[in-house]
N, C-alpha and C positions, 0 to 999 in steps of 0.2 A: 597143059599150061597151068591148070589149077594146082596140080601136084607140085609143079616147079615153084609156084608162088608160096605154097605152104612150106616147102623145104627152105626157101629163102627166109621166110618169116621165122621159122623154127631156128635157123642158124643165127639170125640176128638176136633172137631172144636168148639163145644159149650164150652168145658172146656177152650180152648185157648182164646176164646172171653171173657169168664168170668175172666180169670187171667189177661188179658191185659185191657179189657174194664172196668172191675170193678174198679180197681184203678184209671183209667182215669176219669171215671164219678165221683168218690168220690173226687179226688183231685181238678178237674176243676169245678165241678158243686155243690158239697155238701160242701166240706171243704172250697173252695174259695181260693183266693190268700193269701199269707202270709202277716202279718202286715208289713207296710212300715218301712224302717230303722228309728231308733230314730234320731230326729233332733229337734233343737229349733224352736219355733213358735213365730215369731215377726210380728208386724204390722207396717204400715208406721209411722215414728216418728211424733208426734204432734208438730205443730208450736205454740201451746198455752202454754206459760210457766207455767200457772196455772193448766194445765191438771193433773189429778190424776195419770197418768202413768209416769209422768216425774220423774226421779231419785231425791231422796231427801237425803240430808245429805252427809257426807263423806263416802268414801268406806273403810277407814281405820278400822282395827279391825278384828273381827271374823265373819265368815259367816258359818251358819250351813245348812246341808242337811235337806230339808223339804219335805212335802207331794207332791206327783206327780213324784218323782225321780224314775227312772227305770234303771236296768242293765239287760243285757241278752245276749244270743248267737244267731247266725244265721249261719246255715250250709246247704249247698246244698246236697240233697240226691236223690237217684233214687229208687223208689218203684215199683217193678215189671215192670221195663222199663220206668216208667213215672217220669219225672223230678219234683222235689218239693223242697221247701225251709222250713227247720225246724227252728222254732223260739221258744225260751223259755225265760221267763222273771221273774223278781222279783222286788218288791218295798221295800224289807227288806234291806235298806241301811242306814248307819250312817256315819258321818264324818264332818270335818270342814276344812275351808280354812282361812288362815291368810293373810291379805293384808295391806301393808304399802305404802302409796303414790300410785304409779303406778306399784308396784311390788308385785307379789304373793310370799310371803316368805316361806310359808309351806302349805301343804295340805295332808290329809290322809283320806282314805275311807275304810269302811268295809262292806262286802256283806255276808249275810247269804245264802250260797249255797243250804242249805236244803229246801229252799222255792222256788227255781226256778221251774217253771212249763210251759208246752206247751199246745197244744190242744189235746194231745194224752197221755193217762195214761200209755200205754206200753212204749212210748218213755221216759216218766218221770221216770219210773221204771229203765230203762237202764241207764239214766243219773245219777240218785241218787246212783245206785249200781255199775255196771260193769265199767261205763265210768269215773265218777268223784269220786266215793267212798266217798260220803259226810258224811258217818258215821265216817270215819277217818279224812277227811279234810272238815269240815263243813264251814270254813270261807275262803274267798278270800279278799286280801287287796291290796291297792295301796298307796304308800307313795312318795310324791314329793322329788326328790333328788337334784334338781337345781332350783333356783328362776326363776320365769317367769316374764320377763320384758314386761309390757303391753304397754308402751309408752303413748301416749295421750289417755285418756279415751273417748270412743265413746259416741255420743249422745244417748238419749233414743231410744231403739228399733233398733239401728243400730248394725248389726253383726260385730264382730271382730274375727280374728283368731290368734292363738298363738300355740307354741309347748311346750309340757310338757314332761320332762324326769323324770322317777321315777321307783321305784321297784314294780313290780307286783308279788304278791305271790298267787299261785293257785295250788291246788292238791299237796301241799307240796313242790313246786318248786318256787324259787324266781329268777326273771330275770329283767334286766333293759329294759324298753320299752320307745319308743318315741311316743307320741300321739299328733295328730293335733286336737286342740280344736276349736270349734266355740261357741262363747258366745254373750250374749246381756243382757243389764240391762234395766228393765222396772219397774218403781215404785221402791219398796224396794226389788225386787227380781232379782236375776241373774240366767239365764238359761245357761247351758253349755252342749254341746253334743260332742261326739267323738267316735272313734272305734279303735280297735287294732286287727291286723291279728294274729291268733293263729295257729301255726303248732302243732298238737296234740303231736307228738313225742318229741318235745322240752320241753313239760311239763309232760312227762311220762303219758299222757292221752291215754287210749285205744281208738282206732279208733271206732267211733260210728257205723260203718257198722255191720249189723246183717244178714249175708248171710243165705239163698239165697234171702230173701225178700227185704232187704234194704241194699244199699251200699252208702257210702258217700265219699267226697273228704278227703284228709289227713289234711285239715285245715278248719278253720271256722273264724268267726268274733265275738269278744266281743264288744258289743256296749252299750252306756249309754246315758242317759239324766238326768242331775242333776238340781234340783231347789235349790237355795241357798238364805237364808234370813239373813239379818244383825242382829247380836245380839245387 
């Protein structure tokens, strides 16, 4: 009888270690850390006016989204008691920015939500189905509603910040948001990054939690890195 009890206790302990230790090992040693938040990458400005990275020409006119642009989400989750950060991204982005002088007069962007993916197929299935219902709401958009006054244009590679106010449409809901932008111009390309805090209930988005295995906070972050080229 005593041996039987010890066997049962040992089996229970082994299961507990597997439930807790398994996710810990996977998250911290196999999966590794989540991708870093999206941000622009700039180098030290060149003092050589003939350098190829120096901005050329006027900024006036149309700037288009180009290769390397990324939009995605970042949500903190708990998997079997282990903290993790879920990150999903897509490069299926189109859009334009209009600049006159030192003012961004208009901007609009479209994201194909059906292409957002993470490092886990099960998470992606939940995102595309129960959470975001991309079959019904395949597109997210942002439209600038107030001009952005840039002031003096910064030198090549120098970061500048600005606030953008616009309408974000996602999951069939449109709301006004204010985004702090960080941008820099290098050569004929402008990079812009930023993020928006998203409370799921405000957008009629189902909480990503999937009890009992996964629980999440009631909010997440929409982040982006845009590469723009002059038309």
